[in-house]
C-alpha distance (Angstrom), angle and dihedral (degrees) to the residues before:
residue distance angle dihedral
M1 . . .
I2 3.79 . .
E3 3.79 105.5 .
I4 3.79 148.0 -41.2
I5 3.80 108.6 -91.4
G6 3.80 103.5 176.6
E7 3.77 147.6 4.7
G8 3.78 136.4 -160.5
S9 3.79 142.9 159.2
F10 3.83 90.2 -76.4
G11 3.82 96.3 53.2
T12 3.79 138.5 -90.6
V13 3.81 140.0 -32.2
I14 3.78 116.3 -146.9
L15 3.80 135.2 -174.5
C16 3.80 113.8 -128.7
R17 3.79 134.9 177.7
H18 3.79 125.3 -142.4
I19 3.81 101.4 -138.6
K20 3.80 97.3 -157.3
K21 3.82 95.1 43.3
K22 3.83 92.2 38.0
K23 3.79 89.2 -138.9
N24 3.80 133.4 129.6
Y25 3.80 123.9 -128.8
A26 3.80 135.3 -173.8
I27 3.80 112.5 -130.6
K28 3.78 119.8 -161.3
I29 3.81 110.5 -155.8
I30 3.80 115.8 -159.3
D31 3.79 110.9 -162.9
F32 3.80 109.5 -156.7
T33 3.81 92.5 -167.2
R34 3.79 87.0 73.2
N35 3.77 121.2 87.7
I36 3.80 96.0 -92.5
S37 3.78 118.3 169.3
E38 3.79 125.0 -129.0
E39 3.81 88.1 -114.2
D40 3.81 91.2 57.1
I41 3.80 91.3 50.5
E42 3.80 90.7 48.9
A43 3.81 89.7 49.5
E44 3.80 92.5 52.7
L45 3.81 92.9 48.7
A46 3.82 91.4 45.7
E47 3.79 89.2 51.4
L48 3.80 90.8 54.1
D49 3.79 89.3 52.1
V50 3.81 91.0 55.2
Y51 3.80 93.5 46.8
R52 3.78 89.1 51.4
E53 3.81 91.1 53.0
A54 3.81 97.7 40.5
D55 3.79 124.2 77.2
S56 3.77 114.2 166.6
P57 3.83 135.8 127.9
F58 3.80 86.1 -126.5
I59 3.81 94.7 59.6
V60 3.80 123.6 71.8
K61 3.80 106.7 -99.2
F62 3.80 120.8 -115.8
F63 3.82 117.6 -146.8
G64 3.78 105.8 179.5
V65 3.79 151.2 -64.3
Y66 3.80 126.0 -96.0
E67 3.80 133.1 -176.5
K68 3.78 135.1 -150.5
D69 3.79 125.5 170.7
T70 3.84 106.2 -48.1
S71 3.80 95.7 -16.9
L72 3.77 134.9 93.5
L73 3.81 117.4 -151.9
I74 3.81 118.9 -157.7
A75 3.81 116.3 -165.7
M76 3.80 115.1 -148.2
E77 3.78 139.4 169.4
F78 3.81 112.0 -85.6
C79 3.80 113.6 -125.8
S80 3.79 103.8 -164.2
G81 3.80 96.7 -171.3
G82 3.80 93.0 71.2
S83 3.78 125.1 -139.6
I84 3.79 129.3 -44.0
T85 3.79 87.7 -108.8
D86 3.82 90.5 55.2
V87 3.80 90.9 50.5
Y88 3.81 98.0 52.7
E89 3.81 94.5 37.8
F90 3.79 90.6 59.4
G91 3.80 100.6 27.3
G92 3.78 107.8 27.9
P93 3.82 131.4 -116.4
L94 3.79 121.7 -23.7
N95 3.79 125.4 -111.7
E96 3.79 123.1 -118.7
K97 3.81 96.6 -98.1
Q98 3.79 90.5 51.9
I99 3.80 91.6 47.7
A100 3.80 91.8 49.3
S101 3.82 91.5 49.2
I102 3.79 93.9 50.8
T103 3.79 92.4 41.8
Y104 3.81 90.4 54.0
C105 3.81 90.2 55.3
V106 3.80 92.9 46.7
V107 3.81 93.0 49.5
K108 3.81 90.2 49.4
G109 3.80 89.8 50.5
L110 3.80 91.6 48.1
E111 3.79 91.6 46.7
H112 3.80 88.8 57.9
L113 3.81 93.6 46.0
H114 3.80 93.4 47.8
S115 3.81 90.7 49.5
K116 3.82 85.9 59.0
N117 3.84 91.3 47.8
I118 3.80 90.1 -110.0
T119 3.81 120.4 140.5
H120 3.80 114.5 -162.4
R121 3.84 95.1 -155.1
D122 3.82 95.1 -170.4
I123 3.81 108.4 61.9
K124 3.80 109.6 160.4
G125 3.80 139.8 125.8
G126 3.79 93.4 -87.4
N127 3.81 90.6 59.0
I128 3.80 96.6 51.9
L129 3.80 114.8 83.4
L130 3.80 128.4 -165.5
T131 3.79 128.9 -141.6
Q132 3.80 130.3 -154.0
A133 3.81 86.9 -121.4
G134 3.81 87.9 68.2
V135 3.79 104.4 -103.8
A136 3.82 130.7 125.7
K137 3.81 113.1 -144.4
L138 3.79 135.1 -166.3
T139 3.78 117.9 -123.6
D140 3.84 141.7 165.6
F141 3.80 107.4 62.4
G142 3.80 94.8 174.4
V143 3.82 93.3 123.9
S144 3.80 96.9 29.5
K145 3.77 119.2 125.0
I146 3.78 132.0 -144.2
Q147 3.77 101.9 -151.8
E148 3.77 133.9 -171.8
K149 3.79 110.2 -108.7
G150 3.78 113.6 -89.6
T151 3.80 96.0 15.3
K152 3.80 127.6 115.8
M153 3.79 131.9 -130.3
Q154 3.79 122.6 -129.6
T155 3.81 107.8 -179.7
V156 3.80 115.0 108.6
V157 3.81 102.6 -131.7
G158 3.78 137.1 142.9
S159 3.79 137.7 68.3
P160 3.83 112.1 -48.3
Y161 3.81 100.6 -128.3
W162 3.81 92.0 51.7
M163 3.82 99.9 41.0
A164 3.79 120.4 118.9
P165 3.84 118.9 -119.9
E166 3.82 94.3 -115.0
V167 3.81 92.4 53.5
I168 3.80 89.6 59.0
S169 3.79 104.2 35.6
I170 3.80 110.5 21.7
G171 3.79 100.0 36.9
S172 3.80 91.9 -147.4
Y173 3.79 120.9 90.5
D174 3.81 146.5 139.3
N175 3.80 136.8 -151.5
L176 3.82 92.0 -61.0
A177 3.81 84.6 83.0
D178 3.82 85.6 74.5
I179 3.81 89.7 57.8
W180 3.81 91.4 57.6
S181 3.81 90.1 49.3
L182 3.81 89.0 50.3
G183 3.81 90.2 55.6
I184 3.80 91.2 50.3
T185 3.81 89.3 48.6
C186 3.81 90.4 53.9
I187 3.80 89.6 55.5
E188 3.81 88.7 45.2
M189 3.82 90.4 57.1
A190 3.81 92.1 47.1
E191 3.81 96.1 47.3
S192 3.84 103.7 28.1
G193 3.77 92.2 -111.7
P194 3.80 142.8 33.6
P195 3.82 123.4 -81.0
R196 3.82 112.3 -80.6
G197 3.80 88.5 14.0
E198 3.80 90.4 146.8
Q199 3.82 90.8 61.1
H200 3.81 125.1 87.6
P201 3.83 109.1 -93.8
M202 3.81 93.6 -123.5
R203 3.78 90.4 54.0
V204 3.80 90.2 49.3
L205 3.80 89.9 54.1
R206 3.80 88.3 59.7
M207 3.81 92.8 44.7
I208 3.81 100.9 49.7
P209 3.86 98.0 68.0
S210 3.79 94.3 42.1
L211 3.82 104.3 42.1
P212 3.82 130.5 66.5
A213 3.79 116.9 -91.4
P214 3.81 112.5 -80.0
T215 3.80 122.6 -106.8
L216 3.79 135.5 -169.3
K217 3.79 113.4 -68.4
E218 3.81 91.0 -126.9
P219 3.81 105.5 22.6
Q220 3.80 92.0 170.4
K221 3.81 89.6 69.2
W222 3.78 91.7 62.0
S223 3.80 133.0 63.4
K224 3.78 121.8 -89.3
E225 3.81 87.3 -120.6
F226 3.81 91.8 59.2
N227 3.80 92.7 46.1
D228 3.79 90.9 48.8
F229 3.81 91.7 47.9
L230 3.80 89.7 54.8
G231 3.78 89.1 49.9
K232 3.80 90.5 55.2
C233 3.81 90.4 53.2
L234 3.79 101.1 38.5
Q235 3.77 101.5 59.0
T236 3.81 111.9 141.6
K237 3.80 90.5 -142.6
A238 3.79 107.6 64.1
Q239 3.81 94.5 -145.8
N240 3.81 89.6 62.5
R241 3.82 94.1 58.3
A242 3.78 121.9 101.5
S243 3.79 120.5 -109.2
C244 3.81 122.7 -124.2
K245 3.81 90.8 -100.4
E246 3.79 90.7 52.6
L247 3.81 92.8 47.0
L248 3.81 91.9 52.4
K249 3.82 87.7 59.4
H250 3.82 93.3 49.2
P251 3.86 116.9 116.5
F252 3.82 90.2 -120.6
L253 3.82 89.1 68.1
K254 3.81 96.0 37.9
G255 3.80 110.7 134.5
V256 3.82 92.6 -1.5
K257 3.81 91.5 117.1
K258 3.82 88.5 71.8
T259 3.81 97.6 44.5
Y260 3.83 109.2 31.3
K261 3.82 96.2 94.2
K262 3.80 92.6 52.8
E263 3.82 92.2 49.3
I264 3.81 95.3 46.4
K265 3.81 92.8 44.7
A266 3.80 89.9 54.8
L267 3.81 90.9 47.0
V268 3.80 92.2 51.6
E269 3.80 93.7 45.2
G270 3.79 90.1 53.3
S271 3.80 95.7 48.9
I272 3.81 109.8 26.4
E273 3.81 97.0 91.5
K274 3.82 93.2 49.0
V275 3.81 92.8 45.2
T276 3.82 94.5 47.2
L277 3.79 94.1 46.7
A278 3.81 94.0 45.4
K279 3.83 93.2 50.0
R280 3.79 92.2 46.6
T281 3.82 91.8 49.2
A282 3.83 91.9 47.9
L283 3.81 90.8 51.5
E284 3.80 92.7 50.0
K285 3.80 90.7 48.1
R286 3.79 91.4 50.4
H287 3.79 91.8 53.4
A288 3.81 91.7 47.3
E289 3.83 92.7 50.5
K290 3.80 93.2 49.0
G291 3.77 93.7 44.6
E292 3.79 89.8 -125.8
P293 3.82 123.3 156.3
E294 3.78 115.5 -72.8
L295 3.77 115.0 -89.0
E296 3.80 91.5 -112.1
K297 3.81 90.7 56.6
K298 3.78 91.3 48.0
K299 3.78 89.2 47.5
E300 3.83 89.9 56.9
Q301 3.80 90.8 50.7
T302 3.78 90.7 50.2
E303 3.82 91.7 48.9
K304 3.81 89.1 58.3
L305 3.79 90.3 50.2
L306 3.79 92.0 53.8
K307 3.79 93.2 54.8
G308 3.77 113.7 88.1
S309 3.80 96.7 6.7
Q310 3.80 113.5 155.3
F311 3.80 124.8 -129.4
I312 3.81 116.3 -122.1
S313 3.78 119.0 -153.6
L314 3.79 112.8 -135.4
N315 3.79 87.8 -150.6
M316 3.82 86.2 78.2
R317 3.75 90.1 64.2
K318 3.78 120.9 73.5
R319 3.76 113.3 -158.4
S320 3.82 95.3 -134.2
V321 3.80 109.3 43.5
R322 3.76 139.6 -28.9
T323 3.81 122.7 -155.1
F324 3.79 124.3 -141.1
N325 3.79 111.6 -166.7
H326 3.79 100.9 -168.9
V327 3.79 132.0 42.6
E328 3.79 126.8 175.4
G329 3.80 128.6 -178.7
N330 3.78 133.8 38.6
P331 3.77 108.9 -55.4
E332 3.78 121.7 162.6
Y333 3.77 123.3 -136.0
E334 3.78 120.1 -153.4
G335 3.78 105.3 -157.9
E336 3.79 96.0 -168.3
S337 3.81 96.0 55.1
G338 3.78 95.8 30.5
T339 3.79 91.9 -128.5
F340 3.77 124.9 143.6
I341 3.81 105.9 -155.0
V342 3.79 125.2 -165.1
K343 3.78 108.3 -154.1
G344 3.79 123.5 -142.0
G345 3.78 129.2 -121.2
D346 3.80 117.6 62.5
S347 3.80 92.7 -21.9
T348 3.79 114.9 112.8
V349 3.76 133.2 179.2
V350 3.79 126.0 -151.3
I351 3.79 112.7 -166.0
K352 3.77 125.2 -171.2
D353 3.77 107.8 -152.6
T354 3.81 111.9 -151.7
N355 3.80 90.0 -159.3
A356 3.80 96.2 50.1
E357 3.78 129.0 73.9
E358 3.79 95.4 -124.2
D359 3.79 141.7 18.6
T360 3.76 121.1 -81.0
A361 3.79 113.6 -142.0
G362 3.77 125.7 -155.8
T363 3.79 96.4 -5.6
D364 3.77 140.5 36.9
A365 3.79 122.6 -94.4
F366 3.79 90.9 -81.2
G367 3.78 95.2 55.8
V368 3.79 96.1 -112.1
D369 3.77 130.1 118.8
T370 3.78 97.2 -141.1
V371 3.79 119.5 69.4
V372 3.78 131.3 167.4
V373 3.77 115.3 -114.7
K374 3.79 128.4 -150.6
E375 3.81 96.4 -177.2
I376 3.79 138.5 -1.6
D377 3.79 129.3 -164.4
N378 3.80 107.2 -157.9
A379 3.81 92.6 -169.8
T380 3.79 96.6 57.5
G381 3.79 99.7 22.5
T382 3.79 92.0 -122.7
V383 3.79 113.2 155.2
I384 3.81 123.0 -169.7
I385 3.77 111.4 -158.7
K386 3.80 118.8 -145.3
E387 3.81 108.7 -139.2
């Protein structure tokens, strides 16, 4: 372990180095002893589903899941350049070549996702990471959706400033909602923030469906190709937006395939020290304000957690349902929320997983004590897990 690089309500993100491979990895540690909501658990499991389906150089690579005690450890590719938001917050807005280079990578990533019937649903600067090799990669699939071909989504999810009009007002949308968010992200990179970023997010949610599509504040300062590209993305009617394949042929991205790595490398080299130092300082300040243990002490605790963690094969987990044909102990089933909760104390649960090679005792196959249930047969003890 090298250092702690982030924290959230779910747990901690650490930077580790594989000594034999001489390679760095980001490890997300989800601590299930924390007060984590059912929605957060669902988001984490949904994210794993997307990573399992996606395989693209423009999407952050997923390496595996491990478990130890009450924690789940998710190994991911480490993108040392930070997010787009980090870059402009500490270095100012991006120039047009940089925007085109990053946009090319994002469109390529979205093209892959959409070919798999996956809609990201939260495209924004904070969810695009940069590498020192010169690639921009999509991350954070917590609200992403794997959809059957030809069907629409209805859940209102995403980040307000980047949400498409139809997501808010119509309640029926497809992956073209990602194209709108891409357009907003392009403006975000050019102006160090999304359109209407100074407004309260709830007010923006009311404004987006009723006002014309946003444009650059000073369009004359940018090329006609960039302005036209934004116009192709930011169409109020979803059916009028360009697809990923169409955007890749747009003049704004002409020739970018040959130059994007050089541009992004230079961007990362010019900002990485500022971004790393600023994030480290903010983390130390946060710990000091909350009176939490020093980072070195927390680092030691995390080191212990890493030792002896067990790898979990995602092949054990079917995305639709998994059937457990034997349950012992005193679990509680909440029908309204669809959550099967194993209580602490002397209560234990032994689950025989019909899709796994051996029994799983005390927890489900992901090492957690809260799983989402589709059906339960109290007479036979059969539990069907919704995944």
